[in-house]
Backbone bond lengths (Angstrom), bond angles and torsions (degrees), N, CA, C in turn:
res aa  C-N    CA-C-N  psi(-1)  N-CA   C-N-CA  omega(-1)  CA-C   N-CA-C  phi
1 M - - - 1.464 - - 1.536 109.83 -
2 P 1.344 116.94 144.80 1.468 119.30 178.80 1.519 114.20 -55.71
3 T 1.330 118.91 -37.43 1.459 120.40 -179.67 1.524 110.93 -63.94
4 S 1.301 116.99 -47.20 1.462 120.41 179.22 1.517 111.05 -61.60
5 S 1.326 116.35 -41.69 1.460 120.81 179.02 1.523 111.02 -61.51
6 L 1.316 116.31 -43.86 1.460 120.47 179.71 1.525 111.12 -63.73
7 L 1.309 117.32 -44.83 1.466 120.28 -179.88 1.524 111.22 -64.13
8 D 1.320 117.13 -38.82 1.466 119.85 177.44 1.523 110.85 -63.39
9 R 1.318 116.46 -45.02 1.463 120.05 -179.97 1.519 111.16 -66.07
10 F 1.333 116.20 -38.37 1.466 119.56 179.56 1.523 110.80 -64.56
11 L 1.315 117.21 -45.65 1.463 120.20 179.82 1.527 110.96 -63.51
12 D 1.312 116.28 -38.32 1.462 119.74 177.17 1.536 110.85 -64.67
13 A 1.324 116.97 -42.69 1.469 120.71 178.87 1.519 111.78 -66.83
14 L 1.318 116.38 -27.87 1.459 121.85 -179.06 1.533 112.78 -77.99
15 S 1.314 117.72 -17.41 1.471 121.22 -171.58 1.528 114.33 -57.32
16 P 1.354 121.53 -35.16 1.470 118.95 177.26 1.528 113.89 -61.18
17 L 1.308 117.58 -21.97 1.462 121.44 178.10 1.534 112.65 -85.71
18 R 1.319 116.87 -1.85 1.466 124.72 175.46 1.540 112.18 52.94
19 P 1.319 117.26 56.32 1.475 118.99 -176.99 1.520 112.44 -62.78
20 R 1.316 115.68 138.54 1.464 120.31 173.00 1.513 111.33 -78.07
21 A 1.326 115.87 -26.21 1.469 119.36 -179.08 1.516 109.66 -160.11
22 L 1.324 115.25 151.97 1.459 122.40 168.44 1.523 106.47 -135.28
23 W 1.332 115.92 122.48 1.461 121.64 -176.39 1.522 110.38 -122.40
24 A 1.312 115.27 148.90 1.464 121.64 170.75 1.526 108.83 -108.08
25 H 1.327 114.92 141.83 1.470 120.47 171.86 1.518 106.90 -131.61
26 G 1.320 117.78 -166.76 1.460 120.33 -178.77 1.512 112.32 66.28
27 S 1.337 115.68 -149.40 1.465 120.03 -171.79 1.521 112.57 -66.85
28 L 1.334 117.63 -32.21 1.461 119.73 -179.57 1.523 111.29 -63.24
29 A 1.317 117.24 -34.20 1.460 121.29 178.53 1.521 112.25 -88.54
30 G 1.346 116.44 -31.08 1.456 120.52 -171.44 1.516 115.74 -90.07
31 G 1.337 118.22 0.55 1.458 120.17 175.53 1.506 115.20 89.52
32 D 1.349 118.04 10.72 1.460 120.81 -178.34 1.525 111.01 -115.21
33 Y 1.316 117.12 20.15 1.459 120.92 -174.51 1.527 111.44 -75.64
34 Q 1.338 115.53 134.35 1.457 122.46 175.97 1.523 108.29 -126.87
35 E 1.300 115.65 113.36 1.460 119.90 -176.04 1.529 110.69 -59.96
36 G 1.306 114.50 130.67 1.453 120.63 179.90 1.514 114.19 90.96
37 R 1.330 116.99 -15.50 1.460 120.83 179.35 1.529 111.45 -116.36
38 S 1.321 116.40 -40.93 1.451 120.52 -175.52 1.525 111.46 -84.62
39 D 1.330 115.62 149.95 1.457 120.82 171.71 1.524 110.06 -75.40
40 L 1.316 115.32 156.65 1.462 122.54 172.33 1.521 106.75 -104.20
41 D 1.314 116.52 101.81 1.460 122.39 -174.25 1.523 109.63 -98.18
42 L 1.341 116.63 115.59 1.453 121.97 -173.17 1.526 111.54 -126.87
43 I 1.319 114.47 155.40 1.468 123.23 172.75 1.520 107.36 -129.02
44 A 1.335 116.77 125.35 1.462 121.52 174.04 1.518 108.81 -110.57
45 V 1.330 116.68 132.79 1.462 121.88 176.07 1.522 107.44 -105.65
46 L 1.333 116.01 115.76 1.453 122.24 -178.67 1.524 110.06 -98.70
47 P 1.332 118.11 153.11 1.463 119.85 -173.01 1.515 114.81 -77.63
48 E 1.345 118.30 -19.42 1.459 120.92 -172.68 1.523 110.34 -129.45
49 P 1.352 117.60 161.83 1.464 120.57 178.82 1.527 112.52 -54.60
50 V 1.320 115.37 147.75 1.460 121.45 -177.65 1.522 109.42 -88.47
51 G 1.325 115.98 103.41 1.456 121.50 176.64 1.515 111.48 -102.57
52 L 1.345 115.71 -171.75 1.457 120.85 -176.66 1.525 111.31 -61.50
53 R 1.341 116.96 -38.82 1.461 119.35 179.56 1.530 111.16 -60.62
54 T 1.340 116.21 -42.59 1.463 119.76 179.18 1.526 111.05 -65.13
55 V 1.321 116.38 -40.76 1.471 119.53 177.90 1.524 110.17 -57.56
56 R 1.321 116.46 -44.54 1.465 120.03 179.80 1.524 111.71 -63.98
57 Q 1.331 116.31 -39.14 1.469 119.61 177.69 1.522 111.11 -63.83
58 V 1.331 115.89 -41.65 1.460 120.29 179.97 1.524 110.69 -63.05
59 V 1.323 116.64 -45.00 1.463 120.46 178.90 1.520 110.61 -59.99
60 R 1.325 116.86 -45.32 1.465 120.25 -179.18 1.524 111.90 -62.19
61 L 1.333 116.11 -44.60 1.474 117.68 -175.54 1.531 111.03 -66.99
62 H 1.330 116.51 -36.70 1.471 117.84 178.69 1.526 111.11 -70.44
63 R 1.308 116.93 -38.59 1.464 119.44 179.34 1.529 111.23 -65.72
64 R 1.321 116.89 -33.82 1.464 120.09 178.85 1.527 112.02 -68.67
65 L 1.313 116.52 -21.13 1.462 120.02 -179.27 1.522 113.21 -86.60
66 R 1.327 117.12 -3.07 1.472 119.53 -170.08 1.523 113.85 -61.01
67 A 1.329 116.39 -25.91 1.469 118.43 179.03 1.525 112.66 -77.43
68 E 1.322 117.13 -13.53 1.460 121.42 -179.39 1.528 109.82 -75.57
69 P 1.333 118.21 133.17 1.462 119.26 175.21 1.539 111.06 -54.83
70 L 1.314 115.33 139.10 1.468 123.49 176.49 1.522 113.93 78.63
71 A 1.356 119.05 -2.63 1.470 119.67 -176.27 1.524 112.19 -59.71
72 V 1.335 116.44 -29.69 1.460 119.04 179.95 1.528 111.35 -63.89
73 K 1.318 117.03 -21.07 1.461 121.07 -178.23 1.529 113.07 -94.37
74 L 1.328 117.35 -0.94 1.461 120.32 -179.21 1.520 109.67 -86.43
75 H 1.329 115.18 119.59 1.460 122.14 178.29 1.530 107.98 -120.95
76 C 1.329 116.35 134.36 1.463 118.97 -177.65 1.515 110.52 -141.87
77 S 1.338 116.37 132.07 1.459 122.78 171.36 1.521 108.76 -102.02
78 Y 1.329 115.24 143.65 1.464 122.08 -175.31 1.530 109.18 -114.24
79 L 1.331 115.47 114.92 1.454 122.38 -178.70 1.522 109.31 -113.81
80 T 1.331 115.35 162.37 1.463 121.15 171.01 1.524 108.07 -129.42
81 P 1.326 117.89 151.68 1.470 119.97 -175.01 1.525 114.18 -55.66
82 A 1.320 117.42 -32.46 1.469 120.04 -175.74 1.521 113.05 -68.84
83 V 1.340 117.73 -22.43 1.467 119.39 -173.13 1.526 113.31 -127.00
84 L 1.314 117.89 8.71 1.473 117.73 -173.97 1.524 113.82 -83.09
85 A 1.320 118.30 -5.84 1.469 119.82 -176.32 1.527 113.09 -76.65
86 D 1.327 118.47 -23.09 1.462 122.16 -173.82 1.527 110.40 -90.15
87 P 1.334 119.15 111.73 1.477 120.34 -178.22 1.516 113.82 -71.82
88 D 1.337 118.09 -11.60 1.468 120.45 179.34 1.525 112.51 -95.54
89 R 1.314 117.43 -8.10 1.459 120.97 -176.27 1.535 110.08 -78.52
90 P 1.340 118.23 129.03 1.467 119.62 176.50 1.529 111.18 -76.21
91 H 1.313 115.74 143.50 1.456 122.06 -179.49 1.522 110.05 -123.88
92 L 1.317 115.25 153.20 1.460 120.61 174.25 1.524 109.39 -53.19
93 T 1.319 115.90 129.29 1.471 121.42 -177.31 1.522 109.72 -141.10
94 W 1.325 115.73 137.20 1.461 120.87 169.30 1.526 107.13 -104.77
95 A 1.315 116.72 120.37 1.469 121.15 179.50 1.521 108.82 -155.61
96 H 1.326 115.89 144.07 1.462 122.25 177.26 1.528 111.51 55.95
97 G 1.341 115.65 35.70 1.454 120.64 174.15 1.507 116.26 78.15
98 R 1.342 117.92 15.80 1.460 119.30 -179.42 1.524 110.90 -152.95
99 V 1.325 115.12 166.56 1.459 122.24 177.14 1.521 109.41 -87.42
100 M 1.309 115.73 139.67 1.460 122.25 174.72 1.523 108.06 -149.77
101 R 1.303 116.05 178.04 1.468 120.71 172.46 1.519 108.36 -126.83
102 R 1.333 115.80 129.25 1.455 119.35 179.14 1.526 109.18 -153.20
103 P 1.322 117.03 155.47 1.471 120.33 -178.94 1.523 111.92 -72.57
104 V 1.304 114.86 158.43 1.466 122.10 166.19 1.520 105.34 -96.43
105 T 1.316 116.53 105.20 1.458 122.50 -165.29 1.527 112.46 -71.39
106 P 1.335 116.50 163.72 1.465 119.15 174.09 1.522 113.48 -56.86
107 V 1.340 118.42 -32.31 1.466 120.01 177.92 1.524 109.98 -65.87
108 T 1.325 116.99 -46.92 1.465 120.25 177.88 1.517 111.01 -61.31
109 R 1.316 117.03 -41.64 1.462 120.93 -179.54 1.531 111.01 -63.98
110 R 1.324 116.96 -40.70 1.460 119.69 177.58 1.533 110.12 -66.62
111 E 1.341 117.10 -40.01 1.464 119.39 175.34 1.523 111.41 -56.91
112 L 1.319 116.10 -44.90 1.469 119.97 -178.49 1.519 111.08 -61.39
113 H 1.317 117.17 -40.25 1.462 120.04 178.73 1.525 112.00 -71.56
114 D 1.325 116.72 -38.66 1.471 119.92 -174.39 1.527 112.81 -79.12
115 F 1.342 116.63 -42.14 1.466 117.53 -175.55 1.527 112.43 -151.69
116 G 1.328 117.46 23.81 1.457 120.09 178.18 1.524 111.67 -58.74
117 R 1.301 115.63 145.45 1.464 121.90 -179.20 1.529 109.35 -103.37
118 V 1.311 116.84 121.37 1.463 121.73 -179.41 1.527 108.63 -84.52
119 L 1.326 116.07 115.52 1.460 121.74 177.91 1.526 111.79 -95.71
120 H 1.334 115.05 -20.42 1.464 120.02 179.68 1.526 108.98 -166.10
121 G 1.321 116.42 141.39 1.445 121.63 168.38 1.509 115.73 76.36
122 E 1.321 115.74 -144.26 1.461 123.28 -170.88 1.525 111.53 -78.24
123 P 1.329 117.80 148.26 1.472 120.79 177.61 1.525 111.29 -75.19
124 P 1.337 117.56 160.26 1.471 120.21 -179.89 1.522 113.82 -56.39
125 G 1.338 116.99 -37.48 1.462 119.38 -176.70 1.505 114.08 -60.67
126 G 1.328 117.86 -23.86 1.453 120.76 -179.64 1.508 114.42 -85.69
127 L 1.329 118.23 -13.84 1.464 121.34 -175.22 1.526 113.74 -124.88
128 L 1.306 116.71 -33.22 1.459 121.22 -170.18 1.531 110.40 -102.12
129 P 1.334 118.19 122.14 1.474 119.45 178.57 1.529 110.91 -59.94
130 P 1.326 117.84 145.47 1.469 120.32 178.36 1.529 111.69 -66.35
131 V 1.325 115.47 159.08 1.463 122.37 179.23 1.525 108.24 -105.44
132 S 1.319 117.11 122.39 1.462 120.08 179.51 1.520 110.12 -70.91
133 D 1.325 115.75 156.49 1.467 120.14 176.88 1.524 111.12 -60.21
134 D 1.331 116.91 -38.42 1.465 120.10 -179.16 1.520 111.52 -64.63
135 R 1.337 116.57 -41.32 1.465 119.70 -179.91 1.530 110.35 -68.31
136 L 1.322 117.25 -40.59 1.462 120.21 177.86 1.521 110.27 -62.78
137 H 1.319 116.66 -46.09 1.465 122.82 179.61 1.527 109.88 -57.77
138 A 1.332 116.83 -48.65 1.467 120.60 -176.98 1.521 111.31 -63.25
139 F 1.327 116.99 -39.92 1.464 119.45 179.89 1.526 111.04 -65.60
140 V 1.316 117.51 -44.47 1.461 120.84 -177.52 1.528 110.50 -62.45
141 V 1.319 116.92 -43.85 1.467 119.96 177.60 1.524 110.72 -62.30
142 R 1.327 116.45 -45.95 1.467 120.83 -178.74 1.526 111.47 -62.63
143 D 1.314 116.97 -39.85 1.467 120.92 -179.96 1.530 111.00 -63.99
144 Q 1.325 116.82 -43.04 1.460 120.24 177.73 1.529 111.34 -67.11
145 R 1.317 115.99 -42.54 1.472 120.40 -175.19 1.534 112.71 -74.30
146 D 1.334 116.30 -44.45 1.468 120.15 -169.04 1.527 113.85 -96.93
147 F 1.332 117.61 -22.37 1.457 119.12 178.36 1.521 111.98 -107.40
148 W 1.332 116.35 -58.09 1.460 118.66 -172.04 1.526 113.03 -73.02
149 R 1.342 118.02 -38.86 1.483 117.33 -178.56 1.518 112.73 -64.59
150 P 1.345 120.25 -45.43 1.473 118.11 174.69 1.527 112.66 -62.72
151 A 1.337 117.11 -32.93 1.464 119.54 -179.78 1.524 111.86 -64.27
152 V 1.335 117.24 -31.79 1.469 120.71 179.75 1.527 110.86 -58.10
153 D 1.321 117.41 -31.21 1.460 121.06 -177.40 1.530 113.32 -79.56
154 K 1.332 117.72 -5.48 1.466 121.76 180.00 1.528 108.57 -97.43
155 A 1.302 115.48 88.19 1.478 121.39 -168.70 1.526 112.78 -57.24
156 R 1.327 118.24 -37.01 1.475 120.51 -174.72 1.526 112.51 -61.30
157 L 1.337 117.41 -27.92 1.464 120.33 -177.73 1.522 112.12 -66.09
158 W 1.316 116.43 -33.07 1.462 121.13 -165.38 1.516 114.25 -86.35
159 R 1.327 116.58 7.55 1.462 120.30 168.64 1.531 110.94 -86.36
160 Q 1.330 116.75 -4.97 1.463 122.14 -178.91 1.534 110.39 -96.62
161 D 1.338 115.80 138.84 1.463 120.75 179.24 1.524 112.05 -54.85
162 A 1.325 116.62 -44.32 1.461 120.33 -173.33 1.524 111.76 -61.34
163 W 1.322 117.20 -40.45 1.463 119.15 -179.53 1.523 111.56 -69.77
164 V 1.302 117.00 -40.99 1.468 120.24 177.45 1.530 110.10 -60.73
165 D 1.317 115.59 -50.90 1.464 120.28 -176.73 1.525 111.28 -62.51
166 L 1.320 116.83 -54.76 1.464 120.10 -175.10 1.520 112.16 -69.07
167 G 1.326 116.90 -35.72 1.455 118.78 177.88 1.522 112.16 -60.44
168 L 1.326 116.34 -48.25 1.460 120.76 -179.97 1.523 111.90 -68.94
169 L 1.330 116.94 -45.89 1.462 119.73 -176.12 1.524 111.96 -68.88
170 T 1.313 116.73 -38.42 1.468 119.10 177.74 1.514 111.23 -65.86
171 F 1.339 116.67 -38.19 1.465 119.47 176.27 1.525 111.15 -62.21
172 A 1.329 117.30 -45.44 1.466 119.82 -179.66 1.523 111.43 -64.73
173 R 1.324 116.94 -40.83 1.463 119.80 178.87 1.525 110.20 -65.62
174 A 1.324 116.62 -39.62 1.465 120.11 177.31 1.525 110.86 -62.13
175 T 1.311 116.37 -41.44 1.467 120.56 -179.99 1.526 110.95 -60.66
176 V 1.326 116.72 -47.12 1.466 120.21 -179.30 1.522 110.87 -64.96
177 T 1.323 117.20 -41.72 1.466 120.01 179.77 1.523 111.34 -62.48
178 L 1.332 117.23 -44.89 1.462 120.70 -178.64 1.527 111.70 -71.72
179 R 1.306 116.85 -36.34 1.469 121.78 -177.20 1.524 112.30 -78.97
180 D 1.340 116.04 -43.08 1.463 120.21 -171.09 1.528 113.69 -113.97
181 G 1.315 117.35 -10.85 1.456 120.24 179.88 1.505 114.52 74.86
182 R 1.328 118.62 25.50 1.462 120.74 -178.66 1.524 110.30 -136.16
183 L 1.327 115.16 160.97 1.454 121.89 176.92 1.524 109.47 -98.18
184 V 1.329 116.03 144.79 1.463 120.03 177.98 1.515 109.30 -129.28
185 S 1.331 115.80 159.08 1.457 121.86 177.59 1.526 109.56 -75.35
186 K 1.331 114.99 169.17 1.461 119.44 177.05 1.531 111.15 -64.93
187 R 1.315 116.87 -36.26 1.464 119.01 177.82 1.534 110.78 -63.44
188 E 1.320 116.42 -43.62 1.469 119.98 177.27 1.525 110.56 -64.34
189 A 1.324 116.49 -38.32 1.464 120.16 179.18 1.521 111.34 -63.96
190 L 1.326 116.61 -38.88 1.464 120.22 179.06 1.525 110.74 -62.16
191 A 1.331 116.66 -41.40 1.464 119.92 176.75 1.525 111.01 -64.31
192 E 1.327 116.62 -36.77 1.470 121.34 -179.70 1.518 112.01 -65.33
193 L 1.323 117.28 -30.52 1.458 120.75 -174.97 1.529 112.61 -62.60
194 S 1.313 117.70 -30.42 1.465 119.45 178.49 1.519 110.88 -61.25
195 S 1.326 116.16 -45.94 1.464 119.65 -179.72 1.523 112.26 -72.15
196 L 1.334 116.82 -17.64 1.462 120.84 177.99 1.525 112.31 -88.68
197 G 1.333 116.65 1.09 1.461 120.49 173.54 1.510 115.71 85.65
198 A 1.327 118.10 19.66 1.460 120.37 178.55 1.528 110.02 -69.11
199 P 1.333 117.97 153.15 1.473 120.89 -176.46 1.526 112.42 -60.86
200 A 1.313 116.55 127.52 1.462 121.34 -175.38 1.526 112.16 -61.93
201 E 1.338 117.34 -38.91 1.470 120.30 179.94 1.524 111.11 -60.32
202 V 1.313 115.58 -42.00 1.467 119.62 -178.13 1.529 110.07 -70.33
203 L 1.323 117.13 -41.35 1.465 119.91 178.87 1.527 110.93 -62.29
204 A 1.323 117.19 -38.22 1.464 119.90 177.57 1.529 110.53 -63.78
205 D 1.314 116.12 -39.16 1.461 120.98 178.85 1.532 110.69 -65.50
206 V 1.322 117.01 -45.80 1.469 120.98 179.55 1.525 110.24 -62.31
207 T 1.318 116.36 -45.34 1.464 120.88 -179.37 1.520 111.23 -60.20
208 R 1.314 116.61 -45.04 1.463 121.38 -178.57 1.529 110.69 -62.43
209 R 1.313 116.76 -45.91 1.462 119.72 -176.21 1.530 112.91 -71.94
210 R 1.332 116.84 -35.18 1.462 119.85 -173.76 1.528 113.69 -91.58
211 Y 1.323 117.40 -28.57 1.461 118.79 -170.00 1.514 115.81 -128.24
212 D 1.313 119.04 -13.96 1.464 120.54 179.87 1.522 108.72 -83.53
213 T 1.317 117.40 114.00 1.466 120.77 -177.32 1.522 112.06 -67.20
214 D 1.325 118.04 -18.14 1.460 121.56 178.70 1.526 112.44 -101.21
215 S 1.334 116.78 12.43 1.468 119.14 -171.42 1.518 113.15 -66.39
216 D 1.353 118.15 -24.60 1.460 119.57 -179.00 1.519 112.59 -91.95
217 S 1.319 116.50 -5.26 1.457 120.51 -174.71 1.528 110.92 -82.05
218 G 1.327 115.81 106.62 1.458 120.15 176.15 1.509 114.15 69.89
219 R 1.292 118.01 17.86 1.457 120.09 -177.76 1.521 110.54 -90.79
220 A 1.314 117.49 130.19 1.454 121.30 178.63 1.532 109.47 -71.93
221 P 1.341 117.02 148.77 1.470 119.44 177.21 1.524 110.76 -60.74
222 A 1.313 115.30 149.51 1.464 119.81 178.36 1.523 109.85 -62.84
223 T 1.319 116.56 138.24 1.462 121.29 179.79 1.521 110.37 -85.58
224 G 1.320 114.72 160.97 1.459 119.70 176.73 1.514 112.07 -59.65
225 H 1.343 116.31 -34.79 1.466 119.69 179.58 1.528 110.49 -63.08
226 W 1.329 116.54 -45.91 1.459 118.95 -179.32 1.528 111.43 -67.61
227 L 1.316 117.94 -39.59 1.459 119.92 179.36 1.530 110.97 -61.75
228 A 1.328 115.57 -39.55 1.462 119.32 178.66 1.528 110.96 -68.98
229 R 1.329 116.23 -42.93 1.468 119.55 179.54 1.527 110.69 -65.41
230 R 1.330 116.44 -43.29 1.462 119.89 179.31 1.522 110.68 -61.24
231 A 1.335 116.79 -41.29 1.463 120.46 178.54 1.529 111.02 -61.96
232 D 1.328 116.05 -44.47 1.472 119.71 -179.86 1.529 111.33 -64.11
233 L 1.327 116.49 -43.26 1.463 120.04 179.58 1.532 111.24 -63.53
234 T 1.324 116.26 -43.16 1.458 120.27 -178.20 1.519 111.42 -66.38
235 R 1.315 116.41 -47.20 1.464 120.05 -179.37 1.533 111.06 -66.74
236 G 1.332 116.17 -38.67 1.464 119.38 178.99 1.513 112.08 -64.17
237 Y 1.315 116.66 -30.48 1.467 120.59 177.71 1.519 111.46 -81.92
238 L 1.332 117.17 -48.83 1.459 119.94 -170.99 1.529 113.63 -68.31
239 G 1.312 117.65 -37.36 1.460 119.09 -177.96 1.529 112.38 -55.03
240 P 1.330 118.59 -61.28 1.469 120.43 177.88 1.533 113.18 -62.85
241 A 1.336 117.39 -34.31 1.463 119.68 -178.33 1.520 111.33 -66.29
242 I 1.318 116.80 -43.66 1.469 119.66 177.70 1.521 110.59 -66.20
243 D 1.323 117.10 -41.72 1.467 119.80 178.08 1.527 110.87 -57.25
244 A 1.323 116.55 -44.71 1.473 120.39 -179.63 1.515 111.04 -65.94
245 L 1.328 117.38 -40.07 1.466 121.16 -179.77 1.521 110.76 -63.62
246 V 1.319 116.87 -45.15 1.459 120.73 -179.37 1.512 111.04 -66.73
247 T 1.320 117.19 -38.53 1.472 120.68 177.28 1.528 111.07 -63.64
248 T 1.307 116.80 -40.44 1.466 120.87 -178.26 1.521 112.47 -70.78
249 Y 1.335 116.98 -41.91 1.472 119.63 -171.05 1.523 114.11 -112.89
250 G 1.331 116.98 -5.50 1.460 118.46 -177.72 1.499 113.43 -80.02
């Protein structure tokens, strides 16, 4: 399978950096992975501090993988044991075809402990400090309040599939985590959205694009009218829904 081939090549390319561990989280670990649609979310733990030489090596190895199917969907953050305990600290990350720095969030850390997939080396429990329920709760509330709620007011964003999908699914996952204390997959979150009162038209659109294997067969491109209507429906739902969630659990 292309996914297995890519992971094998990636691990082989990573070997000069002597990784202590390589872990998968997200859909690949949680059982919701769809080849060609889902991202490959990885964490590599390197033995030494990440300096300029390591950054250059990381850039080279990812660029060499570009001919591999699905490589554009492979995202990896690079941690070292000395600095991996702080969930607010940004780490070297390759994502969306470029280098950046971003934190490994409490949600990702909890995923790694609960159902992370070990692709190489030591398991998460031996290297990564556990995430308390209070810290997870606080992060989820803050993410909804400080990132997603202001984003709802930026109308231009919501004509894009990615914002509609992630906005709704992240809200549903946040609701389940705050209400029940557990993490759910995106597929489970999509099912939850119906009971949370999300617009049926939008949910049908998300379901078709993300999970219908025949969704690209003979389907006309989305019209400007539908993109505008979908954006209005999504924003009209998410704004009050996030406000209520933050009021209840904040």
